[in-house]
C-alpha positions in Angstrom: 105.9 118.2 255.5 108.4 120.6 253.9 111.0 119.4 251.4 114.7 119.5 252.3 116.7 122.4 250.8 118.9 120.0 248.8 115.9 118.3 247.1 115.9 118.4 243.3 113.2 120.4 241.5 110.2 118.4 240.4 108.5 118.5 237.0 104.8 118.1 236.3 104.6 117.5 232.6 102.1 116.3 230.0 103.7 114.3 227.3 104.3 114.4 224.4 103.1 118.0 223.8 102.3 119.2 227.4 104.0 121.8 229.5 106.1 121.1 232.6 106.4 123.5 235.6 109.6 124.0 237.5 108.7 123.7 241.2 111.8 125.5 242.5 115.5 126.2 241.7 116.7 127.0 238.2 117.1 125.4 234.8 120.1 123.3 235.7 121.8 120.9 233.2 120.3 118.0 235.1 116.8 119.4 234.7 117.3 120.1 231.0 118.7 116.6 230.5 115.7 115.1 232.1 113.2 116.8 229.8 111.2 114.6 227.4 110.0 115.5 223.9 107.2 118.1 224.2 108.1 119.3 227.7 108.2 123.1 228.2 109.8 124.8 231.2 109.9 128.4 232.4 113.0 129.7 234.2 111.8 131.2 237.6 115.0 133.1 238.0 114.8 134.8 234.5 111.3 136.2 233.7 110.1 135.3 230.3 112.9 132.7 229.5 111.5 129.4 228.5 112.8 126.1 227.1 111.0 123.5 225.1 112.4 120.1 224.1 111.8 119.2 220.4 113.1 115.7 219.8 116.8 116.0 220.8 116.9 119.8 220.8 116.4 122.2 223.7 115.0 125.4 222.2 115.1 128.5 224.4 112.6 131.3 223.8 111.9 134.7 225.5 108.2 135.6 226.1 107.5 139.3 226.6 104.9 142.0 225.9 105.7 144.5 223.1 105.2 148.3 223.4 101.5 148.0 222.6 100.9 145.2 225.2 100.7 142.2 222.9 102.2 139.0 224.1 105.1 137.9 221.8 107.8 135.3 221.9 111.2 135.2 220.1 113.8 132.5 219.9 116.9 132.9 222.0 118.8 129.9 220.8 119.4 126.2 221.0 121.4 124.5 223.7 124.3 122.7 222.1 125.3 125.2 219.4 125.2 127.7 222.3 126.1 127.1 226.0 123.7 127.8 228.8 125.7 130.8 229.8 125.5 132.2 226.3 121.8 131.7 226.2 121.5 133.6 229.5 123.5 136.5 228.0 121.3 136.6 225.0 118.2 136.6 227.2 119.6 139.6 229.1 120.2 141.5 225.8 116.6 140.8 224.7 115.2 141.8 228.1 117.1 145.1 227.8 115.6 145.7 224.4 112.1 145.2 225.7 112.8 147.5 228.7 114.0 150.1 226.2 110.7 150.1 224.4 111.8 147.8 221.6 110.3 144.7 220.1 112.9 141.9 219.6 110.6 139.8 217.4 109.8 142.7 215.0 113.5 143.6 215.0 114.5 140.0 214.1 112.0 139.9 211.3 113.3 143.2 209.9 116.9 142.0 210.1 115.9 138.8 208.2 114.2 140.9 205.5 117.3 143.1 205.2 119.5 140.1 204.7 117.2 138.7 202.0 117.3 142.1 200.3 121.1 142.3 200.5 121.3 138.8 199.1 119.1 139.7 196.2 121.0 142.9 195.7 124.3 140.9 195.5 122.8 138.7 192.8 121.4 141.7 191.0 124.8 143.4 191.0 126.1 140.4 189.1 123.3 140.5 186.5 123.9 142.9 183.7 121.4 144.8 181.5 122.2 142.3 178.7 121.4 139.4 181.1 118.0 140.9 182.0 117.2 141.5 178.4 118.3 138.1 177.3 116.3 136.3 180.0 113.2 138.3 179.1 113.6 137.4 175.5 114.4 133.7 176.0 111.9 132.9 178.8 109.1 135.3 177.9 109.0 136.8 174.4 110.4 133.9 172.3 108.0 131.4 174.1 104.8 133.5 173.8 105.1 135.3 170.5 105.4 134.2 166.9 108.9 133.7 165.6 108.9 136.8 163.4 107.7 139.1 166.1 110.1 137.6 168.7 113.0 138.0 166.3 112.2 141.7 165.7 111.9 142.3 169.4 115.3 140.7 170.0 116.8 142.8 167.2 115.3 146.0 168.6 116.5 145.5 172.2 119.9 144.3 171.3 120.4 147.4 169.1 119.2 149.5 172.0 121.6 148.1 174.6 124.5 148.2 172.2 123.5 151.5 170.6 127.0 153.0 170.8 128.6 150.1 168.8 125.7 150.1 166.3 125.9 153.9 165.8 129.7 153.7 165.3 129.2 151.0 162.6 126.5 153.1 160.9 128.8 156.1 161.0 131.5 154.2 159.2 129.0 153.1 156.5 127.7 156.6 156.1 131.3 157.9 155.9 132.0 155.5 153.0 128.7 156.6 151.3 129.6 160.3 151.8 126.9 161.0 154.4 127.3 162.4 157.9 125.6 161.0 161.0 124.9 163.1 164.0 127.2 162.3 166.9 125.7 160.6 170.0 125.0 162.8 173.0 127.6 162.7 175.7 127.3 159.8 178.0 125.3 157.5 175.7 127.1 154.3 175.3 126.6 150.5 175.2 124.8 149.4 178.4 124.7 145.6 177.8 127.5 145.0 180.3 126.3 147.6 182.9 125.1 146.1 186.2 121.3 145.9 186.0 121.1 147.4 189.6 123.2 150.3 188.6 121.4 151.0 185.3 119.6 154.2 186.2 116.4 155.9 184.8 118.6 158.8 183.6 120.8 156.5 181.6 117.8 154.7 180.1 116.2 158.1 179.3 119.2 159.5 177.5 119.7 156.3 175.6 116.1 156.3 174.4 116.2 160.0 173.5 119.3 159.3 171.2 117.7 156.1 169.9 114.5 157.9 169.0 115.9 160.9 167.1 115.9 159.0 163.9 113.2 156.4 164.7 110.8 157.6 167.3 108.3 154.8 166.7 111.0 152.1 167.1 112.2 153.9 170.3 108.7 153.9 171.7 108.5 150.2 171.1 111.9 149.7 172.7 110.8 151.6 175.7 107.9 149.4 176.2 110.0 146.2 175.8 112.6 147.6 178.2 109.9 148.1 180.8 108.7 144.6 180.1 112.2 143.2 180.7 112.4 144.8 184.1 108.9 143.8 185.1 109.7 140.2 184.2 113.0 140.2 186.2 111.2 141.7 189.2 108.4 139.1 189.0 111.0 136.3 188.7 112.8 137.6 191.8 116.0 138.5 190.0 115.7 142.2 190.7 114.4 144.3 193.5 111.3 146.3 192.6 109.8 148.7 191.8 111.1 149.2 188.3 112.7 152.7 187.7 111.3 152.8 184.2 107.6 153.0 184.9 105.5 156.1 184.3 105.8 158.7 187.1 102.6 158.4 189.2 100.3 161.4 188.6 102.1 162.5 185.5 99.7 163.4 182.6 102.2 162.4 179.9 104.7 159.6 179.9 107.8 161.5 179.0 110.3 158.8 179.8 112.6 158.6 176.8 111.8 162.1 175.6 108.7 164.1 174.5 109.3 162.8 170.9 108.2 159.3 172.1 104.9 160.5 173.5 103.1 160.7 170.2 104.9 157.7 168.9 103.8 155.3 171.7 100.3 154.8 170.3 99.3 155.8 166.8 95.6 156.6 166.2 95.9 157.7 162.6 93.2 156.7 160.1 92.9 158.1 156.6 89.8 160.2 156.0 87.4 159.2 153.2 89.0 161.9 150.9 92.5 160.7 151.7 91.6 157.1 151.1 90.2 158.0 147.7 93.3 160.1 146.9 95.6 157.3 147.9 93.8 154.7 145.7 93.9 157.1 142.7 97.6 157.9 143.2 98.6 154.2 143.5 96.9 153.5 140.2 99.2 156.0 138.4 102.4 154.7 136.8 105.7 155.3 138.7 104.3 154.9 142.2 104.4 151.6 144.1 105.2 148.3 142.5 102.2 146.2 141.5 102.9 143.8 144.4 103.0 146.5 147.0 100.0 148.3 145.4 97.9 145.2 145.5 98.8 144.3 149.0 98.1 147.8 150.3 94.7 147.8 148.6 93.8 144.4 150.1 94.6 145.7 153.5 92.2 148.7 153.2 89.5 146.6 151.5 89.5 143.6 153.9 90.8 145.1 157.2 93.5 142.4 157.3 96.9 143.0 158.8 99.6 143.6 156.3 101.5 140.4 157.4 98.3 138.4 156.9 97.9 139.7 153.4 101.6 139.2 152.4 101.4 135.5 153.3 98.2 134.6 151.5 98.5 131.1 149.9 96.3 129.7 147.1 95.4 126.8 149.3 93.6 129.2 151.6 91.1 130.3 148.9 87.8 128.5 148.7 84.5 129.4 147.1 81.4 128.9 149.1 77.8 129.8 148.0 79.2 131.8 145.1 81.5 133.9 147.3 85.4 133.6 147.3 86.6 133.2 150.9 90.1 133.5 152.3 90.3 131.0 155.2 93.4 131.9 157.2 94.6 129.2 159.6 95.1 129.9 163.3 98.8 129.7 163.1 98.9 132.8 160.8 96.6 135.0 163.0 97.8 137.2 165.8 95.2 136.0 168.3 95.8 132.3 167.3 92.3 131.8 166.1 91.3 130.9 162.5 89.7 133.7 160.5 87.6 133.8 157.3 87.3 136.9 155.1 85.0 137.2 152.1 86.8 138.6 149.0 84.2 140.7 147.0 84.4 143.2 144.2 87.9 144.7 143.6 89.4 142.5 146.4 88.4 139.4 144.5 89.8 140.7 141.3 93.2 141.5 142.9 93.4 138.0 144.4 92.3 136.0 141.3 94.8 138.0 139.2 97.6 137.0 141.5 96.9 133.2 142.0 99.9 131.3 140.5 99.1 128.7 137.8 100.6 125.9 139.9 99.5 127.3 143.2 101.6 129.0 145.9 102.0 132.4 147.6 100.1 135.2 146.0 102.8 137.7 147.0 105.8 135.5 146.5 109.4 136.6 147.1 111.7 136.8 144.1 113.9 134.0 145.5 112.7 130.8 147.0 109.3 129.4 147.8 108.2 131.9 150.4 106.1 135.1 150.7 107.5 138.6 150.7 108.3 140.1 154.1 105.9 142.6 155.6 108.6 145.2 155.8 108.7 145.4 152.0 105.4 147.4 152.1 106.7 149.8 154.7 110.0 150.4 152.8 108.1 151.4 149.6 105.6 153.6 151.6 108.6 155.4 153.2 110.4 155.7 149.8 107.5 157.6 148.4 106.7 159.6 151.6 109.0 162.5 150.7 110.7 162.2 154.1 113.8 160.2 153.0 117.0 161.9 152.0 118.5 158.8 150.5 119.7 159.2 146.9 118.1 155.8 146.0 114.6 157.4 146.7 115.3 160.8 145.2 113.5 160.0 141.9 110.4 158.4 143.5 107.0 160.1 143.1 105.8 161.6 146.4 102.4 160.3 147.7 99.9 163.2 148.1 98.7 161.6 151.4 101.3 162.1 154.1 102.0 160.8 157.6 100.6 157.3 157.4 101.8 153.8 157.9 100.7 150.5 156.4 98.8 149.5 159.6 96.9 152.8 159.4 95.1 151.3 156.4 93.6 148.6 158.6 92.4 151.3 161.0 91.0 153.2 158.0 89.0 150.2 156.9 87.5 149.9 160.4 86.7 153.6 160.5 85.1 153.6 157.1 82.9 150.6 158.1 81.7 152.5 161.2 81.0 155.6 159.1 78.9 153.5 156.7 76.8 152.3 159.7 78.3 148.8 160.1 77.2 147.2 163.5 80.0 147.1 166.1 80.0 143.3 166.4 80.3 142.9 162.6 83.1 145.4 162.3 85.1 143.7 165.0 84.4 140.3 163.4 85.8 141.7 160.1 89.0 142.7 161.9 89.2 139.3 163.8 89.0 141.2 167.1 87.8 139.4 170.2 84.7 141.1 171.7 85.3 142.5 175.2 83.8 141.1 178.4 81.0 138.6 178.5 80.2 139.3 174.8 83.5 137.6 173.9 82.8 134.7 176.1 79.3 133.9 175.0 78.9 135.4 171.5 80.3 132.7 169.1 78.5 133.8 166.0 80.8 134.1 162.9 78.8 136.8 161.2 79.6 135.3 157.8 76.7 136.7 155.9 77.1 140.1 157.6 80.8 140.2 156.6 79.9 139.7 152.9 77.3 142.4 153.1 79.5 145.0 154.8 82.8 144.3 153.0 80.8 144.6 149.8 79.5 148.0 150.9 83.1 149.1 151.9 84.4 148.1 148.5 81.7 150.0 146.7 82.4 153.1 148.9 86.1 152.9 148.2 85.4 152.5 144.4 83.3 155.7 144.5 86.0 157.6 146.5 88.7 156.5 144.0 86.6 157.6 141.0 85.4 160.9 142.5 88.2 163.1 141.3 88.5 161.3 137.9 84.8 162.0 137.2 85.4 165.7 137.9 88.3 165.7 135.5 86.2 164.0 132.8 83.5 166.6 133.2 
């Protein structure tokens, strides 16, 4: 028996998560009101339009096939915030998009991603270069590095982003001292208050070129830290990547910041055996380095320690075991955060014992207060005798016959001389407190104590011969 024309459509539904079918008619307000949670209906008059009740909400969706034939569904809207008529209009718009070869779901996803990017860009426009640098320093550098290194990184980056102000102050001091400072290139200025999003690669390049004219090594370090700041901001979601300051893909040389930074980015200088001997002989002459600096430099090349580790030696770290004087450096003083023991043999032992204070304390104590000298004291004296300085204060200093070297190069020299003497790789790395790479570093926990004594003794004897070589020739 057929149903009368005025009969209401009937629903066959599975609750609470089943689907209901509309037997006839359209999705009228009465039908929508009668839906239960989990019911889903298709509109027979509008192909692809469907509605599902989720608790008290009637959510409309449009099911279609995209240009490659895959079945997709996109939300049309929710009844309540939108009227039924508005939902029908939106369905017609989506249907027209599909008929035109489009994909409403993909378009909606792209629009959402665009809004997210625009929101991030709006935040980035508010952030300045100074903000990015300060966040990098506070959240990254100052929490992961030792206080001294973190302070130096902050000083370096703050000088970089306020280079115009810093240079102006330097120019005033030079003017008072009767010296002239080269003017900054056109366009180089303070960038601390520049929007981080508007800080371009060209601006950073010109800034680093100017910064590196007088201090290429410092500029190379500043370049690396600047990249680190941008990487950190991108990783934290504060800036949109990629960073404009990375090396150009495929480029042989990293010339960002100028060609002068290329050779300064990574030093590989180590003194030859002849240069090491010449330096030791020259340091022993009167009128060169102070005794403090001379002793510290010699300990670096004879032990392979870092200059900062030598400068902060304290008498409490010295202990004699099995007839050998050992320097036991606590983990807090080591770069890698692991305690390190170094045997002091031959000339190294003589230097240390001659410097131990009667009442104990730092072997390289500062003139004021109970603290060690700063690491930079060594670098200043090396530079003063390099012949490169035009300062009047250094005009009378004797020039070192060995040129183009830094304090850290002496540590590299110690490692190179050990290798030349035949020192096994693992022993040489243990002397320098390096962690062995790969599985060797994970499983090899041997301390190589006896081997350290043997090979540092050989290194000391080799340096003694190198230092005496020219003197012997003179005596003959």
